[in-house]
N, C-alpha and C positions, 0 to 999 in steps of 0.2 A: 482063112478069115472066117468062114462059116463055122468051122469047128470051135473057134475062140468064143464067138457070141453064144454058142450053145452052152458053153461051160460057165460064162459070167452072167447070164440073164437072171431076173428076179421072178420068184413064183409068188403070186398074190396069195394063194391059199396058205402057203407056208408062212408068209409074213403075218397074216391075220391070226394064225394059230399062235405064233410067237408072242404077239402083243397080248392076247387073252391070257396066256400062261403067266406072262410077267405081271399083268394087272391082278390076277388072283393071288400071286405070291405077295405082292405089295399090300393087298387088303388084309391078308392073314397076318403079316408082320405088324400092321397098324393096330389090329385088334389085340394082338398079343402085347404090345407095348403100351396100350392105353392112349393112343394118340387121339382117339375119337371122343375123349372126355369132354372137350369144349364144344362139340358140335351139338346143337339143340335137336331134341327129338321132335320130328314133325307131327307126331300123333299125340303129344302131350298138350293138355289144355293150357291156355295162357291165363295167368293169374293177374287180374287188374288191381292196382293199388291206387286208392284215392288219396290225393295230395291236398291237404286242407289249404283253402284260400282265405286270406284275411277279408273280413266283411268290408264293404265300401264305407267310407266315412259318412256320417249323417249329413243331410243337407244343411246348408248354412241358414241360420235363423234370420228372419227379416229384421233389419235394423230400423228402429224408429228414430228417425232424425228429428231433432228439435226444430220447431217451426221458427224460422227467422222472421221477425217482425221489424220492419223498418220504422224508424222513428221519424215521423214527418211533422211539419209545422201544423198547428191547428188551422182549421178552415177559416179563411178571413171572414170577419163579420161584415155583412153587406151594409153599405151606407144607407142611412134612412132615406126613404122616398121623399123626394121634394117635387111637388107638382109643378109643371111648367107654368111660366107666367101667362096670364090671359092674353089672348090674341088682341092686338090693338084694334080699336074701332076704325073702320075704313074711312077714308076721306080726311080732309084737313081737320085738325083738332086744335081747339083754342085752350091754352093753358095759362094760368096766372101763377107767377112765381113770387108774388108779393104776399107777405105774411101780415094778416090783419093784426093791428095792435090790440092788446088786451085792455079792457076798460079798467082804469084804476079804481081801487075801492074808495068808497066815499070817506071823506075826511071828517072826523068828529070835531066839533067845536071845542076849543080849549080856553079855559079862563086864565087870563094873565092878570096878576095883581097890578094895580095902578102904581106907577112909580112916583117918586117925589117930584113935584113940579108939573105933573101931567095934568093936574086940574080935574082928573076924573076919579071916580070911586068905583065904577062898574067893571065888567069883564069884556075883553076883546076876543072875537072869533077869527080863526085862520081860514081864509077862503079855500074852497075845494078846487082841485086841478080841473082843467077843461076836459070834457069827454070828446075823444076823437074817434071817428068811424071812417075806415078807408072806403074808397070807391069800389063798386062791384058791378059785374055784368048785369045789365037789365035783362031778366029772363024773357021779356016780351020781344026782344030783338036778337035773341041768341042765334036763330037760324040765319040771320043776315051777316053773321061774323065770318062765314065761309068765303074766302077770296076765290076769284076765278083762276083756273089753272093756266099758267103762262103757256101759250101755244108752242114756243120754241122748246120748253122743257118737256111738254107732252110729246112732241115729235121725237125727242131724244129718249123718251121712256125713263126719265129721271125723277126720283123723289126728292123732296126738299124740306128743310126746316128753317124757320125764321124766328128770331127773338128780337123784340123791339121794346122801347120805352115810350109810353104814351102819356101825354098830359091831358087829364080829364078835366074839362071846365066845369063851372058851376051848373051848366045846363045839361051835363052828362055827355056832351059830344067830345070828340078827340080834337083838341086844339093844336097839338103838336105831336110829331112822331119821330123817333130817332132809332137807327139800327144798332143792335148790339152784335148780332152775328146772323149770317144768312148763307144758305148753300150757294146762291147766285144772286146777282142784282135783279134778275127777272122775278125771282120769288119775292124779294123785298119790295119791288115796285108794285106787284100785285097786292101785297099785304097793305102797303101804304094807301093805295087807292081805295081799297075796301074800308080801311080804318077811318079815313077822313070823311067818307061818304055814308057809311052804314053802321059803324059801331056806335052803340049807345050803352051808357053806364048809369048807374045810380051814383051821383057825385058823393065825394067824401063830405063829411060834416064835422063841424066843431061846435059842440054844445047845441047840436041840432041845426046849425046854420050851414048851408052848402058852401064848399070851398074847393079851390083847385088842388089837385094832387097827382103825383106821378105813380105809375105802376108798370110792371113788366108783363108782357104777353108773349106767348109762344104759339106759332102756327105751324102745323105739319101738313105737308102735301104728299099724297100717295097716289100712285098710278091706278089703283083699283077703281077709284071713282073719278078718274080724270075725264 
């Protein structure tokens, strides 16, 4: 067995020499046949080739968009200024709703020819209409026209309005009173008492002669002066 291993063993030195010889032979054959034609020379400088690049596109231009204007209705015309009504005078207010009659114009005399059988030869004149003047509040007693505020209505804090018809006598006193409308009976009774006792008028006249006449009166009660 020992003699067999000595005959079959590998010698490293002999193996390396064989590889070197075979490599040298292979190199000589490659040089001879031109196999190294495609292998780049490591000592040859590299030539750089510039590849042109397309320039970038120009930036987009700013678009000018048309201004959109909305069509709106014209501004409304303000209403003309109307001043507020004056603040009513506090306390009961006496109002007269009667319209004074206008004085008729004087009548001119007319000549009428005398008829047959009249026995006259002159002219006849047409008499003028009587002059009427309505009754009016006597300014000397105007402050006495304010009725007393009814206690029940004052406790309730209620305002009131009373409209009445009064018969003014020849002496200017109220001879009769009739209700037309009233907020309550208490307001009417207060007005009635004051009218019969304190109200004074300048009587109506017919051709300057005092006469009885009717007229309407309105009394207002407010809590401000109650």
